[in-house]
C-alpha positions, 0 to 999 in steps of 0.5 A: 340791165343797163339804162339807156343814156338820157338825151340832152335836149337841144337848147333853143331860142325864140327870137322876136323882131319886126324885120329881117333880111331878105324878107323885110328891111328898113335898117340894121335890125334886119341885117342882125335878125337875118344872120343871127339865127343861122349863126346860132344854129351853127353853134348847136342851138335851135333858133326860130325867128318870128316876124310879121308877114308883111305885104310882099312876103311869100316865103314859107308854108302854112303850118298852123292857124288859130285865133289870137286875141289882143284886148277886144281885137281877135283875128284868125292868124296864119303861121307860115314857116320857112327853113333858113338853114339846118337848125334855123327857122323863120315863122311869119305871122299872117294877119292881113288887117295889121300887116298887109300895108303899104309900109312896115311901120307907117307912111308920111313920116308917122307910125301907124296909129295902131302900132301898139296893137300890131306889135303886141299881136306879133309878140302874143302870136309868137308866144302862143305858137311857141307854147304849142310846140313839143318843147318850150324855148330855152330863152326868148330874145326880143329886139327893139320896142316892137318886141318890147312887150315880150318880157312884159307878157312873160312877167305878167300874162304868161307868168303862170302859163303851164308851158312857157311860164318862167321862160327867161328873156333877153332884150336887145336895144338896137337904137335908143331913139325909137321908144315905142311911145303911145297913150296910156289907154292902150294898156287895157287894149293890150291886156295889161293891168293899170298898175303898169302905168307907173314910173318903175314900169311902163310910164314915161312922161305921161305916156307908156313906152314899149321899149321901157317895158322891155328894159324893165322886165327882161332878165338880161339887156344887151345892146349892139356894142360895148361903147354904146352900152356905156353911152346910153347910160349917160344923158347925152345918149340915153334919150331920157332912159339913162337913169333906168339903164344905170339902175340895170347896169349890172344886167346890161351887156354890149355885144358888137353886131357881126357882118355876113362874111359870105355876102361881104367877101372881097375874095368872092364878091360878084360885084367886084371885078377882081378878087383880092385878099389880105395877102394880095390886095392887087384887085383893089386897083381894078375895083377903083378903076371900075368905081371911077368909071361907073361914077362918071369920073375919069380913071386916069393915072392921076385919079388912080393915084389920088385917094378916093373917099367913099360914103354909103349912108342915110343922108340925115343929121345922125349920120354926120351930114350936118358937119358935112354941110357946114364944110360945104365946098371945102370938101372939094379942096381935099386932094381926094376924089369922092363917091357918095351913095345914099338918100335922106333929107332933101337939104343933104341930098341937094348938098351932094348933088350941087357939089357933084355938079360944081366939081364933076372931076372930084365928086360923084353922088348917087341919090338912092340905093344900089347894092352893086354900087355899095359893094363896089364903093367898099372895094374900090375906095381907099378911105370910107367916111362915117362921121356919125353923131351917134352910131349904136353899132354900124356895119359899113365900117366893118365892111370897109375893114374887110375890104381893105378900105380904111375907115375915118370915123367919129369915136362913138358907139360901135365905130369906136369899138371896131376902128383902132385909131392910127398910131405909127407904133401900134400894129393893131391900128386900122383907121382914123378916129376923131373924138370932138363932133366938130367940122374942125375935128373931122377935117383934121382926121381926114388930113391925117388919113390923107397924109398917111396914105402917101406912106404906102408901107404904113397904109398897107399895114393899116389895110392888112390889120383891118382885113384880118380883124374878126367881125363875123357873126360867129364871134357875136353869136358865141357872145349871145350864147353866153348871155342866153346861158346866163339868163337860164341860170338866173331863172 
């Protein structure tokens, strides 16, 4: 009698993070976790993303409820499940005492004082929920310091667990600047032994770092671009963790983030007046006309022929606004029009509002955020400026490439990985890169870009090369699958 064929179980990943679009967002982490599970599902993986059920999140239905304990803190926790796509699910951890608050991470520029407990509970609840399912995850993928305890717990508290013991973990660093620092007396309150208060474990200059825990205990580390993976192993960009990362360099992989090519698509964008593609960019002119008009700038023959420089950014030093402040009124002397959208530190907001009021025919600035205007800037601008001091990955330069808007960027992190500096003999050129972080280098890059703009044939080649570049999540997800498989084999 023939035996029935055995069924190969679907590989599965449990992703743990603190925010994801469209549910909660403060930065690029949310963009990643909003799209990655769906992209993984399209590759045949079962993907579950676990998030806090913050105030205002109403998605999902209650599927389970049980007590979760962290040290002496015990609460009845609800688990709300929502389908994102076939094979991709979101699970929201409902613990009002910890997550039903005014903001995601803190108020007044300071994190909530019980942040270690909040995100330890997120991790523990995710692992406990996973352990109650029909089969354990093939791999746990934790993101940034808020989920840094996932690899730690898997190595300690859950090492001999009958279901999830031995599950491999991957830890992704999205930004080294945020390290999850807290006082060492949190260790017992997080059910962690005191022997973890050691230099080779969680100890960091007399405190403990949840980020360091993830770095030390995960089977494989990733970060969000190949260049950033190299940079964080240096004192300049490592934020004090460069030595630890050099020690683990064989396990550190840079995987460039992708973009949502459905949401960001010039051929089908509800915010753009005329569709266009790499083969026919005529619609960009209509977007430029609408962008000028909606920004209070006259759409004349002169302004339509003059290059338009766009910026969408947090107005902070990390994004290069200290360089722009040093240039000041010199920015208005370029033969270009500027449209700037963003919010941030008062000194940089005041810089752009002043420049806009003093040069109303050349500069428009919108303080705040407007999704429709962001899409219109990407479509209607000729150039997009990103002078970031450091940029782990960056998304706006990839949106710009997709929309035929040529980026001018500082050569760091994901900016260097995605923008190929202009060379007249290189058909792969997609933008302009400056390497020194100085006002003079920024000015030189802009002047190069404005010069090439006058050569319509070369400019068109730059646009086409950028629009044909694959920065989709499908590419990134395939790389993550390779990493998951490597972690599984290692265990």
